[in-house]
Every structure is written in C-alpha cells, then in structure tokens.
Steps between C-alpha positions, in 0.01 A plus 500: 500500500447234235668721239805532725521123535460452125782747442733278702448209262495674163814543294607862470498656156839500335683827499576658164864550405448878508351487850783276621764733356333797668492315832870414465586860416304623803679250726842613378409868527360437848835359615675811369247726671539308825876553471464874445260530793704285739701797630180699567599781265382581151793570277492632143821313414352167610180571311696586186703180541179297531350659192817441299526137608136432416523682167815319393435152637134483396534706182223742599424858400508776764120508533487124545773519766306767689180296485686188614664682790162642605336155485787342691498774764129442551557123540783565747275733700231231516738214573571370848812301409750422228342158447263586217785650300766240578252221432434639154873536441573146618220355289606667175860627512805302403804506729660754263200734511493480880866597506430792265223616735734491801760694299234758410402533866864572587515766226195672648644478853830657391343761268506768769860420594406359839413143589261495794497198733129453430559492125770238546279294732213509249721389212642220712148388593379506139807307385429236765130483413581460131776242562783711363825351634683717753812517284291648217340745744852618594618508136210721395562728797867541409410561136254772601775662707731488200748276683692227322354152529740214564401148404732292714 
C-alpha cells in the first residue's frame, strides 16, 4: 500500500527515443488495424495495403513491418478504446502527420474496393479525436477514392 502511494508522487522515468518511436509506430499501426477490422472481415488486400503503408512511411523492412503489425494487433486486442492510441498521436504528432495517418486509414479502407459504413465511422471518429479538421477529413477521403479535389 505504501509503495502504491509512493508511486503516485515519484516522477516517472523518461522514455528513450527508441521506445517512444516504437510506441508511436504501434499507435499508427493500431489505427490501421482498427480500420481493417472495422468491417468485421479480414481482407488480404487491406492487410497488404497496411504493410505497404507501414513499410513506406516508416522506412521499415518486411520483417520489422510484420513484427510491428503483430505488436499493434496485440495492443488492439487488449485495448478497450481508441483513447490510448489517439492520446499518443495527439501528444506527439504534428497536424501534418495526423493528416497523413487519416489518409493512410482511408487507403486501407478502400484497399478492398468497398468502403464499409463502420470503416467510415471509425475514420471519422479518429479524425475528430485527433483534431483533424472536417475539410481535411473529406479531402483525404476524396484523394483515396481517386477523385479530384477542388480548393474553392
């Protein structure tokens, strides 16, 4: 009991840069996994899209991507909400990186050629939780569909 009380008043150890980067990668991968699972089907096209996005955007090798996806899937399975992931994203991502994440989520959602209402609802929720403006949410959706984007 006394140890628990002491823990409340001690400063936590600082996180190493490597540990922070891993946590950020897991949070991003978790959002992509949540997107692929939102329609309650496992799809090879969505999984391939996720792997490609993670490989290209994080500059990882195939083995590292597989390990990251496994770690993120485990965290998603253990998680009870999006909060732990969106909190990490909000604490460490710039507005541009948040927008890139939303765009990546759209790419995963459209990878199988069919946008499910649950995928769209999840992406909308994540964009709201990460303070991505609605106009940017729509722009990234249109870009993922391959439609022209008008800046009026």
